[in-house]
N, C-alpha and C positions, 0 to 999 in steps of 0.2 A: 579775376584776371586770369588769362590762359598761362599755363606752365608751358616754357620753351621746350621744343623737342628738336633734336638735332640727328640727321642721319646723313649718311654718304651714299650717293648712287654711283655705281660704275657701269657704263653701258659700251657696247660695242656692236658692230654690224659688219657682215662681210659679204661678198659675191664672188663666186668661183667662176670668173670670167669678165666680169664688171662691164657690161651687165652679163649676168649669168645666174644660175640657182644661188638664192640668197637667203640669209637669215640674221636674226639678231639675238643678242643676250643681255641681260641686265640684272643686277644684284644690289639690293638695298643692304647696307652694313652699318652695324653699330659702331659709331666713331670712338668709343671709350675701348671696345676690345677688339675690333676688327673683324667680328662674326658676322656672317650673313643672316638677316632676318627675313628676306624674301628674295626669291628668283623668279626671273620670268625668260622665256625664249620661245621663238617662232619661225618656222620656215615660211617665207612670204613669197615664194615662186621666184620668177626671173625679175631681177632688179639691179640696180647699181649699188656700189658700196655706200654712196652718200644717202640713198634712200634707206638702205639697211641700218646706217648709222643713226640717222634720224628716228626711225622706228624704234631702235633700241633705247634711245632717249626718252620717247614718249612712254614706252613700257615701263622703264625705271621710275620716272616721276609719278606714273599712275600707281604703281606699287608702293611707293612712298607714301603717297596720299592716302592709299587704303589703309596702311599700317595705322595711321593716326587720324581717323575720320573726324574727330572732334577736336583737333588740335587748331584748325582754322589758320590766322594769319601767324600763330606762334610757332608754327613748323618752319624749320629751317633745313634746307637741302643743299648738299655741296656735291656738285656734279663733277665727276672725273672721268675724262675720256681721252683716247690717244688720237681722235679726230680733230686735227688744228681747225679744220673747216667748221664743223659744227659748234666748237667751243668759241671761237672767235664770232661766228654768226649771231649765236644765242646771248653772247655778251655785248652784242651791239657795235662791236668794232669793225666788223666786216659787213659790207651790204650783201644781201641776198639777191642775186642778180636773175637766176633762172625762175620762170614763173611757176614752174611746176614743183619747185622746191619750197616756195613760200607757204603753201597750205600745211606742209609738215612742220615748219618752224612756228606757225601760228598754232597749230594743236599743242605743240610742246609748250609754247608760252602761256597757253590758257589753263593749263592744268594747276597751276599754283601762282599766286601772285609773285610778279617779277622781283620784289624785294625779298622774297622768301628763298630765292635760288641764286647760287653762285657757281662758277664754272672755272675749271682747271684743266689744262692740258697734262697729260702724263705720257711717259714713254709707253711704247706698247708693251714693253716688258713687265710693267707694273699694272697692265689691264688683264692679265691672263684669265682671271676668273670670268669676266663677261665675255671675253673671246672664246673661250672653251664652251660657255653656254652657247654662244652662236654657231660655233661649229657643230654641236651636238644637234642643234634645230636643223642645219643644213644636211648633216648625216641622215636624220631622220626624213626629211623631205626626199632625199635621193633614194630612200628604201621604202618610200610610199607610206610613211608613218607620220603620226603627230609626236612632236617631242613631249615626253613624259617625265614630269618632276621627279617621279619616284625612281627613274633610271638614271637620272643625272649622276655623274660623279665630279662636276666641276668643283663643288664646294670642298671636296676631299683633297684637291690639290691646288689651293689658292696660293698666291705669292706669299713666300716666307718672310719677305721684308718689304712692308709697306712703310719705308722710312720717311716718317712724316712727324711733325710736331703734333701733339694732341691738341684738340679745340678747347675752347675756354669750357669749364665745367657747366652743364645744364643745371639751372637752380629749380628747386623744388622735388616733389616727389617723383618716382619713376613712373613711365607710362604704362599703358595697358600691356604692351607687349613685352615687358621686363621678365615675367616668369617664362614666357615662351623662349625670350631670347637666351636666358639662363641655361634652359635645358637644351637648347641647339648648340650653344657654346660647349657644354659638357660633352654632348655626343660627337661634336665634330673635333674636339681636343682629343678625345679618346680614340677616334678613328685615325687621326693624324700622329697622335703620340708627341705632339709638341704644344708649346704655350702660344696663345694667340699673339699677334703683332700689337705693339704699344698703341699705334694711333694712325690717324689717317689724313689729317689736313696738311696742305703743302708745305715742304721746306722751301724757302725762297731762293731764287736763282737757278731753278732748273732750267735745263738747256731745252729751247723749242726747235722744231723742226721747221723746214722751209715751208711756207704756206702751199697746200695742195691746190690743184685746179678744181673748181666746183664741176662735178658731172651732173649732166641732166639725168634724172630717172628714166629707166627704160620705157620706150613706147613701141618697141618692136619694129621690125622693117616692113615696108609696104609688101602686102602679101602678093605673090604672083598669081597670074590668071589660072595656071596649073594647080593642082593640088600640092600644097607644100609637103615636103618630107617631114616626117615625125622628128620632134627635137626632145631633148630630155628635160624634165623637172621643171614643172610649174605646178603651183598649188593655189587655189583661192584663198584668201585671207581668213583665218579662222580666229576665233576668241583667243586671246593670250592665254597659254597655260602658265600658271604662276604656282610657286609654292611659298607658303609662309610657315616658318618654323613656329612651333613643332607640329602642325596639324598632322594626323594620321595620312599616311601616303597611299592612295589606292593602288592596287595591283595593276600592272599593265595590260591592257586588252586591246585585241585588234579593233580598228575602225569599223571593219565589216567582216563578219565571220563567213568562211568558205563552206559551202555545202559539203556535207558528209560524202566521202567516197570510199567505196570498199577497196579499190586499187591504191589510193594514196591517202590513208587517213590522216587527218589533222590531229596532232597530240600537243599542241601548244605553239609558242613563238619559237622554241627551238627547231622545230621541223617545218615552219612556215616558209614557202618559197618566196624568194626576192621578187615581188610583183613589179618593182619600179615605181616611179612617180604615176599617179592616176591622170587621166583626162578629167580636167575639172570644168564642168559647165556652169557659168555665172549666168543666171537667168533673170534679165532686166526685162520687166513689163514695160510696154511704151507708155510715154507721157499722155496726159489727158488730151481728149478731143472734146468737142461741143457736146457729144453724146455721153461721156463718161459720167459727169455729174448728175445727170438725168437718169442715169442707170437703164439705158436702153440697150437692146441686143444690138450688138455691133460686130458682125463677123466677116466673112470673106465673101459673102454674097449680096453685100449692100453697096453703099455709096463711097466706101473707102475714104474717110474723112482725114483731113490733116490735122496736126497739133494744134491745140488752141494756145493762146499767149500762156497760160498756166503750164500747158504741156511742155512748151519749148523751154520754159524757165526750169520746169523739172529735168529735161533732159540736159540741160546745161549743168545743173547741180550734179546730176550723175556722173557727167564727163568729168567734173573737177574732182569728184570722188575717186574715180578709177585713175585719174592722173596722179592723184596723191599717193594712191596704193603702188602703182607702177607694176602691176601683175598681170594685167590682161595681154595676151600676145596674139589672139585673133579675134575678129568679130564677124558674126554670122547673123543674118537678119531674115526675118519674114519678108515677104515681097510686098506686103501691105504699107501703104503711105506712112502711116503713122509710126510704124516699126522703122522703116528706112529713115525717116527724119531723126527719130531718137538716136539710131545707130549712127547717123552721120554726124550728130553733135559730139559723140564720144570719139568717133574716129578722128574727127578733126583736132582734138586735143591730143590723142595718142599717136598720130601719125601712121594710122593702120588703114587699110582697105577694108571695104564692107563686102562680104560674101553673101549672097542670097539663096535661102534655101526654101523651096516651095513647100516642104513638109512643116515648116514652122507657122504656116498661116493660121488664122483663127477658124474656128468651126463656121460652116455655112448654116446660118439659121433660117434659111428658106424664107418663108413668107413673114416670119417673126422680125426680119431685120427692121431696125429703127423703131421699135415698139418697145414698151415698158412691160415689165412682167405682169402687171395688173391689166394692161391692155390685150396682153395674149391670153390671160385668164378669161377675159370678156369674150373674145372672138373665137379663140380655138381652145376653150376649156378641156375638152376631152382629149385632144391631141397632147396637150400640156400634161396633163395628168398621167399618160402612158409614157411620155417622154422623160418625166421625173421618176418613173417606176422602173424603167429599163434603159440599160445602156445601148441596146440595140434599136431603140426607137428614134426615129429622125423627126426633126421639126416639120410643121405643115408646110406643103409646098415643095418637097424635094431636097431639103436640108440634108446635113450629115448627122448621123449617130454619133454618140460618144464613142462607140466601138470602132467606127470608121476613123474618127480622128485618133484614137489611141494607136491604131495600126500605122498610120502614116507618120505619126510623131515619133512612135518607136523606131520606125525605119529610118527618119532622119538623125535621131540620137545615135544609132548604130554606125551611120555614115560618118558622123562628125567625130564621134569618140575614136573610130578606126583611123581617120584621117589626121586627127590631131592627138594622137596618143602622148601621153605626158606633158601636154600643154594646158594652159588655161585659156578658155574660149568664152567670150561673151556672147551670149545668145539673146537677141532682142526680139521678143515674140510677145504672145497675148496670154489672156488668162487661162483659156483651156489648155493650150500646149504647156504651159508651166505647171499648172496643177497636174496634168497628166504625167508629166516626167517625174514630179515628185511622188505622185500616187504609185507608180511603177517601181520606183527606187525603193520605196517602203514596202511594196508588196501588198498594198491596201486594195479593198474592194472599189468598184466603180463608184459607189455611193459616197466616197471619201472626197470627190470633187465638190459636194454641196457642203462640205464641212471645213474647207479652207478659205481664209480671207486672203484677198491678193489686191493690194492697193496699186493705183497707177503709179509707175516709175518705182516699184519696188523691187528689191533684189532678193534672189533665192539662190542656192548654190546645192550642186550634187556632184560627187566626185566619183568616177568610175575606174575601178581596178582591173588589172589584167587577167583576174580569175572571173570575172564577169559580175563580181559583186559592186554594189553602189553604197555610198554613204551620204545622206542629206546633212548637209553642215549649217544651212540657213533657209529662213523661209519668211518671205514677207518683210524684210528689213527696210525701213523708210528713215532711218537715222540720218542719211546724207541730205534729206530734203528740208531738215529742220535747221 
């Protein structure tokens, strides 16, 4: 028989502008002592308060489950939030009306069995820990950094009075986190110089605010025909950074180190310039065409195929994924049909226009268009061998070399990064341009192109900072397709 486990999750999210630069924070708390067992926070780019609050809930429930992975149905989580909207919707008392809010609620509901989670609204003043985590994440995003657990001070200034009656005692031996929680309690108590609060579960009769209006997640305004002006603060979603007490905390390190300069030497974070939010390129490969599963060369010199039924489904799944995240602000596409169709599906969900950049088109494979690798080997074996050995070699019949492709892709990258500084841009393009952008960001040699897997409708992400450095944050993610 499983031993019951009880934890409290406090979560919050905020947006500086609603919509505006947004982030969330969540903390998992020992209900017996009030001490934090785990923290999570993340800057999520431009989004609404509602999106940020739901993302905080998702992070908190995920962290709670991770603390007791073997507890199963015996885990009991009491969620406390100052968002009346989230609490009432997740409790089933209010209907979720906006279609783009439903995926977030569904993600939260799927983390733990519904019977394992209860919800309580609390005043904002009692949710300071999660609120401060969210603000730390937003501050980090504003400064072009990722929230670092080791730099957080939210746990050192938690509310001194979580005035609540203690929950029923958990029966059975303490869980696996007991030793770690004890050390965390001792360290935090020493830092604060105060005893821990008595309990966490709610006092009856707490006053509740008026129900807020459900806001839609940000989808961005329709892009004008002219170049939009640069706007502050957006970053592609990253894996949530979390801290579980009392794991050793890594030292803070920059996402991408600046090149050394004799004139302005870098001596650490203290002297690092404020680079602002990076331009973040979210790289979406188009959905499948009829040629994709057959692994045929399909570049910009062939028949320009449309998406297959599978490809259209992949595009819709990608669209739902980006709608749930609420972070994409602009969309730029290759001129080829399969990319424009994929981009259109996402744009329809986000309410954005699609801009086309010729530099994002696929390689022209010349006489190899429509052929499999084996067929090219049979018909143009010598040319294929040379092409595989040198980035300067072009396919048979006047196609493009990888060196030529890299030149135009780099030029497109520079245009887009300059045009959308500090923003999150979805680039819908092809295998070679995406691999090239990743290779260039890593400073890898041309042969690295042959060592990356890139599935149809997969997502990769590269962030570009004001000092010219780049950070690869994601490669070939297909989780949204499952």
